N, C-alpha and C positions, 0 to 999 in steps of 0.2 A: 533525383526529386528537389522540387526548391523548396528553400526555407518557409514559404508560403503555406506548399502543399501539406508538409510534416506538420505545420503550427494547425493547421485547419483541420487534419486527422486528431491529434494530440485534443484539438477542443471537443472533436465529437465524441471522443471517449471519454471526456470529463463529461459532457452533458449527458453520454447513458451513464454514466457512474451516478450521476447528481439525482438522474431519471429514480433510479431505485433507489437510495437513500431516502428521498421525497417518499415515493409509493413506501416505503417500509413504514416511514413515520409516520405517514398519514393512515396506514391502515392499523398499525398500533394506537392510534390517536385515535380513529374512529373506534374500536374495541375498545378501550378504555372509558371513551363516553357512553357506549353502549350503543351506538348507533349502527343501524347493519349499514355494512357499505351497495348505497347502490348499483344496479348493473343501470349500462345504457347502450341499449339494442341488441339485449345478450350476451354481447362478447369482449365488451369492453367496462370496468366497472370505473369509477367516478374517484376513486383515487391515483387511479393509472392516467387518467384523466388529467386531472388538475397537477400530479407528480410531472408529466410532459411537458404544461403549461409553464409549472415553474422553473422546470429543468433550461426548458427552452429562454425565457426571461432573464434567466441569471448569466446563463451561458451570453445570450446578447449584451447584459449590461458590461461583463465583465470585456468581452471583443472588443465596443464601443470606445472601453476606456485607453487612451493611449499610452499613460505611464503603463496599464496592465500588460496592453498588448504589445508595445515597445519592449518589456520587459522579456517575455516571452518571446520574441523573436531575437535578441539578441543570445539568449537563453540557447536555442536551437544555432545559430549561427555559431557561437560557441562548441556546442556539444561538436560540431563539424571536423573543428580544429583539433580533436583528442589524437590521439595517436593510439588504436586499439590495438592488443596483445595479439601475434595471431596464435593459430593452434597447438603450435609446441610448446611456445612462453605460457601458455595459459595452461598448458598439461604440466609442465613443468613446476611452476606454480603452485597449484592444487597440489602437486606431488609434496612441498614443501611443508605446505599449510594444515596437509593431516600427518606426516610425521611430525611438525611440531605440536601439532597438538596431543598424539599420543606421548610424545615425551612427556610433557607436562603434565597430562594427566595419570602419569608410570609414577612421578616425581609428588605430583599432589597426594593420588594415593600411595604412598609412601608414608609421607609426612602424617595423613589423616591416622595409617595403622599405629605408627610410631604413638602419637599422641593420644590413641586411645587406649594402647597398650600401656604408658606411663601414667593415662588417669584413671585405669583400672586398676594400677599396682598401688599409686596413691589414696585413691577413696576404701580399699579393703584392705592394704596392708599384707595382700600378697603376691 
C-alpha cells in the first residue's frame, strides 16, 4: 500500500473521529441551551448533519495545508522504516515485562507492609 493511501485512510479515520466529537458536542450544546434537536427527513438529525459538514471542512482545511500534509506524509514514510519485532520477540519481551512488574509489585508491597508495621508500632507504642 502506498504512503498516500495510508495517509488517506488515516485522514478518513480522523474525519470520522472529528464527526463523532462534533456530534456529541453539538448534542450537548443543544441540550444545555434547551433546544430540541431538529430531525431532517426523519432519519437524520441536525447535529449529525452539522457535525459531518464541520468534520469534512476541518479535514479538508488540514489536508490542503502543505505543512500538515508534508508532516503526515513524512510520518508515514518514517513508520515504514521501523523494524517491527516478530511474534517470538514480542512474546519474550511481554514475559520479561510481566515478570519485572510482578517482582516490583512484591518489592513495593513488602516495603508498604514494613512501613505500615513500623508506623503502627511508633503510633500505638506496641
